LUMKEGU-582885 format. One record per residue: residue number from 1; x, y, z of N, C-alpha, C in turn. Coordinates in steps of 0.001 Angstrom, whole numbers, always signed. Each point is the difference from the previous one (the first is absolute). Layout:
residues N
{node NUM {X Y Z} {X Y Z} {X Y Z}} ...
end
This chain:
residues 73
{node 1 {+55683 +139723 +124231} {+41 -544 -1332} {+915 -1203 -28}} {node 2 {-525 -1038 -507} {+807 -1214 -120} {+604 -90 -1383}} {node 3 {+1262 -386 -16} {+660 -226 -1285} {-205 -1464 -369}} {node 4 {-419 -200 -1213} {-183 -1384 -418} {+1333 -565 -475}} {node 5 {+281 -1198 +453} {+1233 -667 -399} {-298 -935 -1153}} {node 6 {+900 -83 -957} {-230 -934 -1097} {+40 -1431 +511}} {node 7 {-778 -832 -637} {-34 -1404 +402} {+1362 -622 -234}} {node 8 {+423 -810 +961} {+1304 -648 -155} {-87 -1073 -1074}} {node 9 {+1068 -125 -752} {+1 -976 -1080} {+336 -1381 +548}} {node 10 {-410 -1040 -678} {+328 -1344 +463} {+1504 -246 -61}} {node 11 {+459 -1036 +674} {+1436 -269 +121} {+661 -217 -1350}} {node 12 {-665 -613 -942} {+619 -286 -1280} {-199 +1078 -1037}} {node 13 {-723 +1036 +305} {-307 +1033 -985} {+1092 +1035 -117}} {node 14 {-243 +947 -863} {+957 +1085 -151} {-307 +1048 +1043}} {node 15 {+843 +94 +979} {-189 +955 +1071} {+956 +1157 -159}} {node 16 {+431 +495 +1111} {+878 +1165 +18} {+1356 -313 -641}} {node 17 {+500 -1210 +196} {+1336 -357 -463} {-7 -744 -1327}} {node 18 {-1102 -289 -569} {-48 -713 -1266} {-173 -1493 +217}} {node 19 {-10 -711 -1084} {-217 -1441 +95} {+1266 -691 +488}} {node 20 {-127 -1177 +591} {+1171 -711 +540} {+1106 -261 -1026}} {node 21 {-291 -399 -1251} {+1115 -207 -937} {+788 +1280 -284}} {node 22 {-685 +1140 -16} {+690 +1274 -245} {+886 +343 +1190}} {node 23 {-502 -190 +1197} {+771 +287 +1205} {+1203 -931 +87}} {node 24 {-195 -1276 -281} {+1091 -963 +33} {+1048 +343 -1058}} {node 25 {-439 +378 -1180} {+930 +394 -1057} {+811 +1221 +383}} {node 26 {-643 +971 +619} {+708 +1186 +455} {+1017 -316 +1082}} {node 27 {-377 -892 +908} {+927 -405 +1057} {+1208 -718 -584}} {node 28 {-230 -909 -939} {+1110 -729 -614} {+896 +938 -807}} {node 29 {-589 +977 -656} {+796 +981 -732} {+862 +826 +957}} {node 30 {-579 +425 +1100} {+756 +747 +997} {+1123 -853 +589}} {node 31 {-292 -1257 +271} {+1006 -907 +536} {+1145 -187 -988}} {node 32 {-320 -165 -1281} {+1032 -151 -1030} {+846 +1260 -112}} {node 33 {-616 +1173 +96} {+750 +1254 -67} {+955 +154 +1180}} {node 34 {-438 -395 +1184} {+853 +101 +1187} {+1200 -936 -136}} {node 35 {-241 -1242 -421} {+1109 -940 -157} {+946 +433 -1117}} {node 36 {-533 +528 -1094} {+846 +470 -1099} {+857 +1177 +458}} {node 37 {-594 +913 +737} {+761 +1136 +511} {+1084 -410 +977}} {node 38 {-305 -937 +888} {+1009 -438 +960} {+1118 -774 -683}} {node 39 {-321 -782 -1033} {+1028 -713 -752} {+901 +986 -738}} {node 40 {-598 +1016 -622} {+790 +1002 -722} {+900 +776 +955}} {node 41 {-508 +358 +1151} {+800 +716 +983} {+1133 -878 +517}} {node 42 {-279 -1256 +271} {+1042 -920 +462} {+1066 -227 -1047}} {node 43 {-396 -65 -1264} {+979 -167 -1070} {+862 +1245 -160}} {node 44 {-588 +1165 +185} {+752 +1244 -153} {+982 +207 +1153}} {node 45 {-394 -355 +1203} {+841 +222 +1173} {+1066 -1078 +111}} {node 46 {-350 -1239 -277} {+954 -1098 +114} {+20 -556 +1403}} {node 47 {+927 -924 +242} {+66 -614 +1332} {+408 +1033 +1055}} {node 48 {-524 -153 +1191} {+271 +981 +1042} {+1056 -480 +981}} {node 49 {+462 -1222 -152} {+1011 -521 +907} {+1067 -734 -778}} {node 50 {+1093 -321 +667} {+1053 -744 -681} {-454 -1427 -295}} {node 51 {+614 -601 -994} {-324 -1386 -337} {+453 -904 +1147}} {node 52 {-791 -1003 +329} {+392 -881 +1095} {+1219 -846 -395}} {node 53 {+907 -166 +924} {+1180 -809 -248} {-341 -1472 +192}} {node 54 {+533 -872 -857} {-250 -1428 +198} {+728 -479 +1250}} {node 55 {-514 -1010 +655} {+678 -500 +1204} {+1356 -599 -373}} {node 56 {+974 +274 +823} {+1349 -501 -248} {+131 -1370 +641}} {node 57 {+266 -1006 -812} {+198 -1364 +513} {+1333 -510 -528}} {node 58 {+952 -101 +878} {+1305 -533 -366} {+355 -1113 +958}} {node 59 {+519 -1065 -529} {+443 -1106 +832} {-1143 -926 +392}} {node 60 {+330 -1027 +774} {-1028 -965 +424} {-936 +616 +1032}} {node 61 {-1157 -603 +179} {-943 +537 +991} {+567 -88 +1408}} {node 62 {-347 +982 +805} {+472 +5 +1384} {-903 -874 +854}} {node 63 {+310 -86 +1278} {-772 -858 +902} {-1427 +497 +168}} {node 64 {-236 +1291 -173} {-1361 +519 +172} {-845 -178 -1245}} {node 65 {+618 -249 -1149} {-753 -212 -1232} {-296 -1478 -163}} {node 66 {-1197 -332 -393} {-409 -1385 -191} {-259 -233 -1477}} {node 67 {+843 -765 -685} {-156 -160 -1430} {-1210 -845 -429}} {node 68 {-583 -788 +896} {-1187 -823 -268} {+224 -991 -1144}} {node 69 {+1135 -721 +42} {+263 -1013 -1018} {-530 -1368 +407}} {node 70 {-274 -193 +1227} {-480 -1313 +440} {-1028 +175 +1094}} {node 71 {-183 -1079 +753} {-935 +54 +1105} {+579 +781 +1157}} {node 72 {-836 +286 +972} {+468 +708 +1179} {+712 -965 +907}} {node 73 {+1125 +409 +533} {+723 -877 +912} {+295 +690 +1300}} 
end
């Protein structure tokens, strides 16, 4: 006994997953939910490391630092 398979629908028709605008809308909704959840979790937890310290610069530049005020000599 052969089982008959339903005819496949054309590429633009409503198939198993629905029409393309519905699928795209669902994907964008899922993407927005993931980003919203990760933002909320990040806001609740806060920073995970210490704040970076600014570079300490005191005094005139040393011989290894090049201030780039003029041409190369």
